C-alpha positions as CSV (number, residue, x, y, z in Angstrom):
1,M,-23.5,-7.6,-63.2
2,K,-23.4,-4.8,-60.7
3,K,-26.3,-6.4,-58.8
4,I,-24.4,-9.7,-58.6
5,L,-21.2,-7.9,-57.3
6,G,-23.3,-6.1,-54.7
7,I,-24.7,-9.4,-53.4
8,I,-21.2,-10.9,-53.3
9,F,-19.8,-8.0,-51.3
10,L,-22.8,-8.1,-49.0
11,V,-22.3,-11.8,-48.3
12,I,-18.5,-11.3,-47.7
13,G,-19.2,-8.5,-45.3
14,Y,-21.7,-10.6,-43.4
15,W,-19.2,-13.4,-43.0
16,L,-16.4,-11.1,-41.9
17,L,-18.8,-9.6,-39.3
18,V,-19.7,-13.1,-38.0
19,I,-16.3,-14.8,-38.0
20,T,-14.1,-11.8,-37.0
21,P,-13.4,-11.9,-33.3
22,R,-14.6,-8.8,-31.5
23,A,-13.1,-7.2,-28.5
24,V,-15.4,-7.7,-25.5
25,A,-15.2,-5.0,-22.8
26,L,-14.0,-6.4,-19.5
27,E,-16.3,-6.0,-16.5
28,C,-15.4,-6.1,-12.9
29,G,-16.6,-9.4,-11.5
30,D,-15.7,-11.4,-14.6
31,T,-12.8,-13.9,-14.5
32,I,-9.6,-12.0,-13.8
33,P,-7.5,-11.9,-17.0
34,S,-3.8,-12.8,-17.1
35,D,-2.8,-10.4,-19.9
36,E,-1.2,-7.3,-18.5
37,G,-3.1,-4.8,-20.7
38,Q,-6.5,-6.6,-20.0
39,L,-5.6,-6.6,-16.3
40,R,-5.2,-2.9,-16.2
41,E,-8.6,-2.5,-18.0
42,Y,-10.2,-4.8,-15.5
43,I,-8.7,-2.8,-12.5
44,D,-10.1,0.4,-14.1
45,S,-13.5,-1.2,-14.5
46,C,-13.5,-2.2,-10.8
47,N,-12.4,1.3,-9.7
48,T,-15.3,2.8,-11.8
49,K,-17.8,0.3,-10.4
50,L,-16.6,0.9,-6.9
51,S,-17.0,4.6,-7.3
52,D,-20.5,4.1,-8.7
53,L,-21.5,1.9,-5.7
54,S,-19.9,4.0,-3.0
55,G,-23.1,5.8,-2.3
56,Q,-25.4,2.9,-2.9
57,K,-25.4,0.7,0.2
58,A,-29.0,1.3,1.3
59,T,-29.8,-2.4,1.0
60,L,-28.1,-5.6,2.0
61,A,-27.8,-6.6,-1.7
62,E,-26.0,-3.2,-2.5
63,A,-23.7,-3.7,0.5
64,I,-22.8,-7.2,-0.7
65,S,-22.2,-5.9,-4.2
66,Y,-19.9,-3.2,-2.9
67,L,-17.9,-5.7,-0.9
68,N,-17.8,-8.1,-3.9
69,T,-16.4,-5.3,-6.0
70,Q,-13.8,-4.5,-3.4
71,I,-12.8,-8.2,-3.4
72,S,-12.5,-8.3,-7.2
73,L,-10.5,-5.1,-7.3
74,T,-8.0,-6.3,-4.6
75,T,-7.7,-9.7,-6.2
76,A,-6.9,-8.1,-9.6
77,K,-4.3,-5.8,-7.9
78,I,-2.7,-8.9,-6.3
79,A,-2.5,-10.6,-9.8
80,S,-0.9,-7.4,-11.2
81,S,1.6,-7.3,-8.3
82,V,2.5,-11.0,-8.8
83,S,3.0,-10.4,-12.5
84,E,5.2,-7.4,-11.9
85,L,7.2,-9.4,-9.4
86,A,7.8,-12.1,-11.9
87,K,9.0,-9.6,-14.5
88,L,11.4,-8.0,-12.0
89,E,12.8,-11.3,-11.1
90,I,13.5,-12.2,-14.8
91,E,15.1,-8.7,-15.2
92,I,17.4,-9.4,-12.2
93,Q,18.4,-12.8,-13.6
94,D,19.3,-11.1,-16.9
95,L,21.3,-8.5,-15.1
96,E,23.1,-11.1,-13.1
97,S,24.1,-12.9,-16.3
98,R,25.4,-9.6,-17.8
99,I,27.3,-8.8,-14.6
100,D,29.0,-12.3,-14.7
101,S,29.9,-11.7,-18.3
102,L,31.3,-8.3,-17.6
103,D,33.2,-9.7,-14.6
104,Y,35.0,-12.2,-16.9
105,S,35.7,-9.4,-19.5
106,L,37.2,-7.2,-16.7
107,D,39.4,-10.1,-15.6
108,D,40.6,-10.9,-19.1
109,L,41.2,-7.2,-20.0
110,T,43.0,-6.6,-16.7
111,K,45.3,-9.6,-17.3
112,L,46.0,-8.5,-20.9
113,F,46.8,-5.0,-19.8
114,V,49.2,-6.1,-17.1
115,E,51.0,-8.3,-19.6
116,R,51.3,-5.4,-22.0
117,V,52.8,-3.2,-19.2
118,R,55.3,-5.9,-18.4
119,A,56.2,-6.6,-22.0
120,T,56.4,-3.0,-23.1
121,Y,56.7,-0.4,-20.4
122,M,58.7,-2.3,-17.8
123,Y,61.7,-2.6,-20.2
124,R,61.0,0.7,-22.0
125,S,62.1,-1.0,-25.2
126,D,59.7,0.9,-27.4
127,E,60.5,4.4,-26.2
128,P,61.8,6.8,-29.0
129,T,65.4,7.0,-27.6
130,S,65.7,3.2,-27.5
131,T,64.2,3.0,-31.0
132,I,66.7,5.5,-32.4
133,A,69.6,3.7,-30.7
134,Q,68.7,0.4,-32.1
135,A,68.0,1.6,-35.7
136,T,70.6,0.8,-38.3
137,G,69.2,3.3,-40.9
138,I,66.4,5.6,-41.8
139,P,64.1,2.9,-43.0
140,D,64.7,0.8,-39.9
141,L,64.1,3.9,-37.7
142,L,60.8,4.6,-39.4
143,R,59.7,1.0,-39.1
144,N,60.6,1.0,-35.3
145,L,58.7,4.3,-34.8
146,E,55.7,2.9,-36.6
147,Y,55.8,-0.2,-34.5
148,S,56.0,1.9,-31.3
149,K,53.0,3.9,-32.4
150,K,51.0,0.7,-33.0
151,V,51.9,-0.6,-29.6
152,R,50.8,2.6,-27.9
153,D,47.5,2.6,-29.9
154,H,46.9,-1.0,-29.0
155,D,47.5,-0.3,-25.3
156,R,45.2,2.7,-25.5
157,L,42.4,0.5,-26.9
158,I,42.9,-1.9,-24.1
159,L,42.6,0.9,-21.6
160,I,39.5,2.2,-23.2
161,A,37.9,-1.2,-23.3
162,L,38.9,-1.8,-19.7
163,E,37.3,1.5,-18.6
164,K,34.1,0.8,-20.6
165,S,33.8,-2.6,-19.1
166,R,34.2,-1.2,-15.6
167,L,31.6,1.5,-16.2
168,D,29.2,-1.1,-17.7
169,Y,29.8,-3.4,-14.7
170,D,29.0,-0.6,-12.2
171,E,25.9,0.5,-14.2
172,Q,24.5,-3.1,-14.3
173,K,25.2,-3.6,-10.6
174,T,23.4,-0.3,-9.8
175,Q,20.4,-1.4,-12.0
176,K,20.3,-4.7,-10.2
177,E,20.3,-3.0,-6.7
178,E,17.5,-0.7,-7.9
179,K,15.5,-3.7,-9.2
180,Q,16.0,-5.5,-5.9
181,K,14.7,-2.5,-4.0
182,E,11.7,-2.4,-6.3
183,I,11.1,-6.1,-5.5
184,E,11.2,-5.5,-1.8
185,A,8.8,-2.5,-2.0
186,L,6.5,-4.5,-4.2
187,K,6.5,-7.5,-1.8
188,R,5.4,-5.1,1.0
189,V,2.6,-3.8,-1.3
190,L,1.6,-7.4,-2.1
191,D,1.5,-8.3,1.6
192,S,-0.7,-5.3,2.3
193,Q,-3.0,-6.2,-0.6
194,K,-3.3,-9.8,0.7
195,S,-4.1,-8.4,4.1
196,S,-6.8,-6.1,2.6
197,L,-8.3,-9.0,0.7
198,N,-8.6,-11.1,3.9
199,S,-10.2,-8.2,5.6
200,Q,-12.7,-7.6,2.8
201,K,-13.6,-11.3,2.6
202,A,-14.0,-11.3,6.4
203,A,-16.2,-8.1,6.2
204,K,-18.5,-9.9,3.8
205,D,-18.7,-13.0,5.9
206,S,-19.3,-10.9,9.0
207,L,-22.1,-8.9,7.4
208,L,-23.8,-12.1,6.3
209,T,-23.4,-13.6,9.7
210,E,-24.6,-10.6,11.6
211,T,-27.6,-10.0,9.4
212,K,-28.3,-13.7,8.9
213,N,-28.9,-12.6,5.3
214,S,-31.9,-10.6,6.5
215,E,-32.7,-7.2,5.0
216,R,-34.6,-6.2,8.1
217,E,-31.6,-6.9,10.4
218,Y,-29.3,-5.1,7.9
219,Q,-31.5,-2.0,8.0
220,R,-31.4,-2.0,11.8
221,L,-27.6,-2.3,11.9
222,L,-27.2,0.3,9.2
223,S,-29.5,2.7,11.0
224,T,-27.6,2.4,14.3
225,A,-24.2,2.9,12.5
226,Q,-25.3,5.9,10.6
227,A,-27.0,7.5,13.6
228,E,-23.8,7.0,15.6
229,L,-21.7,8.5,12.9
230,V,-23.9,11.6,12.7
231,A,-23.7,11.9,16.5
232,I,-19.9,11.6,16.6
233,Q,-19.6,14.2,13.8
234,G,-21.7,16.5,15.9
235,I,-19.7,15.9,19.1
236,V,-16.4,16.6,17.4
237,A,-17.9,19.7,15.8
238,G,-18.7,20.9,19.3
239,L,-22.5,20.5,19.0
240,G,-22.9,18.2,22.1
241,K,-24.3,19.5,25.4
242,E,-21.2,19.7,27.6
243,V,-20.4,20.7,31.2
244,K,-16.8,21.4,32.3
245,I,-16.0,19.3,35.3
246,K,-12.3,19.7,36.4
247,P,-8.7,19.3,35.4
248,V,-7.5,15.7,35.2
249,S,-4.1,14.1,35.0
250,A,-2.9,11.3,32.7
251,G,-4.3,8.0,33.8
252,E,-7.0,9.5,36.0
253,R,-10.4,7.8,35.9
254,V,-13.0,9.9,33.9
255,A,-15.9,7.5,33.3
256,S,-16.9,3.9,33.1
257,I,-18.0,1.8,30.1
258,I,-21.8,1.2,29.8
259,Q,-22.4,-2.6,30.1
260,G,-24.6,-3.9,27.3
261,A,-26.4,-2.0,24.6
262,S,-27.0,1.7,24.8
263,P,-28.1,4.4,22.3
264,C,-26.2,3.9,19.0
265,S,-24.3,1.0,20.5
266,T,-25.2,-2.7,20.0
267,G,-23.0,-3.9,22.9
268,T,-20.4,-3.2,25.6
269,H,-17.4,-1.2,24.3
270,L,-15.6,2.2,24.5
271,H,-15.4,4.2,21.3
272,F,-12.3,6.3,21.5
273,E,-11.6,9.2,19.2
274,A,-8.8,11.9,18.9
275,A,-8.8,15.2,17.1
276,Q,-6.3,18.0,16.7
277,N,-7.7,21.5,16.0
278,G,-11.0,19.8,14.9
279,S,-9.4,17.4,12.5
280,R,-9.5,13.7,13.3
281,R,-6.3,11.8,14.0
282,N,-5.7,8.1,13.9
283,P,-5.6,7.1,17.6
284,F,-3.0,4.4,16.9
285,E,-0.5,7.1,15.9
286,L,-0.9,8.7,19.4
287,L,-1.3,5.8,21.8
288,Q,1.6,3.7,23.1
289,N,2.5,0.4,21.7
290,T,1.1,-2.2,24.1
291,S,-0.2,-5.8,24.3
292,L,-3.5,-6.0,22.4
293,E,-6.0,-8.7,21.7
294,W,-7.2,-8.2,18.1
295,D,-10.8,-9.4,18.2
296,N,-12.0,-8.6,14.7
297,A,-11.3,-9.6,11.0
298,D,-9.0,-6.7,10.2
299,S,-5.2,-6.7,10.0
300,P,-3.8,-6.0,13.5
301,Q,-2.6,-2.5,14.3
302,N,-0.9,-1.1,17.4
303,G,0.1,2.2,18.9
304,S,3.2,4.1,17.9
305,G,2.8,7.2,20.0
306,S,3.4,8.2,23.7
307,W,-0.2,8.5,25.1
308,S,-1.3,5.9,27.7
309,W,-4.4,3.8,26.8
310,P,-7.8,4.8,28.1
311,I,-8.7,1.4,29.5
312,N,-7.0,-1.2,31.7
313,S,-5.4,-4.4,30.4
314,P,-6.2,-6.9,28.9
315,I,-7.2,-4.6,26.0
316,R,-9.4,-6.2,23.3
317,I,-9.9,-4.3,20.0
318,T,-13.3,-4.9,18.5
319,Q,-12.9,-2.5,15.6
320,G,-9.9,-0.5,14.4
321,Y,-9.5,2.9,12.7
322,G,-10.1,3.5,9.0
323,H,-11.4,1.0,6.5
324,T,-12.6,-2.0,8.6
325,A,-14.7,-5.1,8.3
326,Y,-17.7,-3.0,9.4
327,S,-16.9,0.4,7.9
328,S,-18.9,-0.1,4.7
329,R,-22.0,1.0,6.8
330,Y,-20.6,4.4,7.3
331,A,-20.5,7.3,4.9
332,G,-17.0,7.4,3.3
333,D,-16.4,3.8,4.4
334,I,-14.3,5.0,7.4
335,H,-14.5,4.1,11.0
336,T,-13.3,7.3,12.7
337,G,-12.2,5.9,16.1
338,V,-11.1,2.7,17.8
339,D,-13.6,0.4,19.6
340,M,-12.2,-1.5,22.6
341,V,-13.1,-3.4,25.7
342,G,-10.9,-3.5,28.8
343,G,-10.2,-5.8,31.8
344,D,-12.8,-3.7,33.7
345,A,-15.2,-0.8,33.0
346,T,-12.7,1.9,34.0
347,V,-12.1,4.7,31.5
348,K,-9.0,6.9,32.0
349,A,-7.7,10.1,30.5
350,V,-4.8,9.4,28.1
351,Q,-3.1,12.7,28.9
352,A,-3.6,15.6,31.3
353,G,-6.3,18.2,30.4
354,D,-9.7,19.6,31.3
355,L,-12.6,17.1,31.6
356,Y,-16.0,17.8,30.1
357,Q,-19.1,15.6,30.4
358,G,-21.5,15.6,27.5
359,S,-24.4,14.0,25.7
360,M,-25.6,14.0,22.1
361,K,-28.9,13.1,20.5
362,C,-28.5,9.7,18.8
363,G,-31.4,7.8,17.4
364,S,-34.2,7.6,20.0
365,G,-31.8,8.3,22.9
366,N,-28.8,10.3,24.0
367,L,-25.2,9.1,23.4
368,I,-23.3,9.8,26.7
369,Y,-19.6,10.8,26.4
370,V,-16.7,12.6,28.1
371,R,-14.2,14.9,26.4
372,V,-10.7,15.8,27.6
373,E,-9.2,19.0,26.2
374,H,-5.4,18.8,26.1
375,Q,-2.6,21.1,25.1
376,D,-1.5,21.7,21.4
377,G,-5.1,21.7,20.2
378,Y,-5.8,18.0,21.0
379,D,-9.1,16.7,22.2
380,T,-9.9,13.1,23.1
381,Y,-13.5,11.6,23.1
382,Y,-14.7,8.6,25.1
383,L,-18.1,7.4,24.0
384,H,-20.7,4.9,25.3
385,V,-19.8,5.6,29.0
386,N,-21.4,6.6,32.3
387,Y,-20.0,9.6,34.2
């Protein structure tokens, strides 16, 4: 008997194992889920995968995998933002319904209270002196006093209800205003996420176009980008060979852009960097707002500072600062300057300072640059130029 029971339990256990649905761990790259909890799990998976891949871009396949993971993560974040927006909009609709209801309650209570004031306090007929004067005896007096008390209690309840409705109304309005602010902030985040997604997709397309899906070509581009980054880090750290030339004023010519390829540069452009006390600064925060042609896949940026631009108009930006369509080739996925091409080859100082001419070993050649030392600890660097 025990043996038979054991077999029965074994069979039941097997079928429970087979037919019971098991939770499957979500992996970045799978179909993006719609469930809020699963969406958070998916985003966590993408963040983990992106962290694991951050140092693994030695091959074209690894670089594409990294970009695909970025795209999956950003797409999931967009889905999360859209879901959150939908929830906030439903909450606002609910608050609007409550506010309308409270508005009606306030109107009704206000009308009722005004009527009570007119009926009771305008004629003062329920005051104790009037009650005493109208009473014909002790029982009548007691009844009148009891009536006056009930009237006052009723009026007090109306006042309490009126004040509570007013407070509820104000609270619901405040909540609605806060939710509307959340929606506006979330819409800005969503716009930024969509812009990042476009940039990431463009980065993948650009990489495939540039390399022609060739591992050999990718290795050449990767080698050039990494050598340039090492050279730039050395220049900013003060390791370049420099000679002090002279003081220069803002807008004064300090160099000219090399035409065509040069050491650690695949084509004609000025690489401009800024640092303060040795720490890099975003050049767009320092340069003036001006007319720019945005000749790359990234979201357009512009200046917000007071410095003049280092080249003449028209100014064409071929790569911006920070995370860009090309920055996956660099350590840290950051492009540390701004690449640009001007109406001519002239390179100018953005502010007054002392001019230095320098060079730095880069790949099989020397990267030529100039540096201008400004006040307040600022230095600006102009790379891929002739003196």
